[in-house]
N, C-alpha and C positions, 0 to 999 in steps of 0.2 A: 504494500500500500504506500502511496506517495506521502511524503512528510507534509504536514500542514504548517503554514507559516505561523510563527508565534511573534506577535508584535507587542512589545512592552512599552507602555507610555513612559518616556524619560522623565526624570525628576528635574524639571526645568527650574523650579524654585531654588533648589540646592545649587544648580549651575549658575544662576544669576548671582546668588550670594557668594559663591566661590570667586566670582569675578569682581565683586565690589567690596568684599570684606576688608581688603587691605586699605581701603579708603577710610576706614574707621580711625586711622591715625590722624585724620583731618577733622573729625567730628563724629557725632553719633548717627548711625544709620539703622533703620529698620526696613525689612523687605518681606513681603508676603504675597502669595497668589490669592486673588479674590474670585477668580473664575477660570474655568478651563473647559474647552469643548473640542470635540472631534470634527474636523472638516473633511470633505471629500470622501473617498473610499474608506473601507474599514481600517482604521489605525494608521493611515498614511500621513495625515497632517493634523497636528493638534494646535489650537490657538489658546495660549495662556495669557491671562491678564494679571499683571504684576504691579503692585504699588510699592514705591520706595520713598521713605521719608528721610530727609536730611536735617539734622538739628545741630545747632552750635550756640555758643553764648551770645554771638553777635549776628544780626540779621544778614549782613553782607557776607559773613563767612558761611552761614547756612546756605545762602544762594549760590556761592562759589562751589560748595560741596555738591549741591544738587546738579549743577552744570557739569561737574567732573563725572558724576554718576551717569548723567544723561549720555555723555560722550562714550563712556564705557559700555553702557547697555546698547546703544545704537551700533557699536562696533562688534557685537557678539557674532554676527554672521561670518566674520573673518577669523574667529577663534575656533580651532579644532576642539571637538567635544567627543569623548568616547561613547556617549549614550545616544548620539544622533547628530543632527545638523540643524542649527538655527538658520532658517531660510528667509525670515522676514521680521523686522522690528519697526514699530511705529510708536512714537510718543503720542498717546491719545489725549492726555491731559497733563499740563504743566511742563516744567516745574512751576508751581504757583505758591504764593505766600499763604500759609495756613498755620498760624501760631498755635501752640498747645494751649489748653485751658489755663495753665498757670503763666502763660505769656512767653514760654520758651520759644525762641525763634525756630521755625520749621518751614521747610519747603517740601511740597509733595508733588510727585510725578507718577503717572500711570502709563503703562506700556502694554501694547499688544505684541506678543512674541510668538511666532509660529515655528514649529519644529517638525522635522521628519525624524521619527524614531529609527533606530537600527532595526534591521530585519534579520531573523534567523529562522532556520527550519527545525522542527521537532516532531516527534511522533505524536499523532493525535491520541488523547487519552483513551484507554480501552473502553470506558463507559460511553464514549462518544461514537464508537463504531457500531 
């Protein structure tokens, strides 16, 4: 019997963080995926929506950090990734000024990031036969 393709959704949220975490030396960052959906054929392209918040003691520094993060995220299609390929990145909102409730300077940006997962073949589970 032919092997069925096994398509594993890559952990894009972890990949984004791996690429921006070194910027925490410049200020505080938080990153999280707030939505993900499959596009096209089964398992071929996933669209993830990620928010990244940049904080600093000064508004200008928070803005500069958010811009550095933006440049890093927009460049992800050029960075080799063992779990798949980032094929599209678009800033859908921001970076924009959104101070925390306590007044801490924060800039927020949201991105749509589309990925092609790696593909591998595996035997279909016996119960599926």
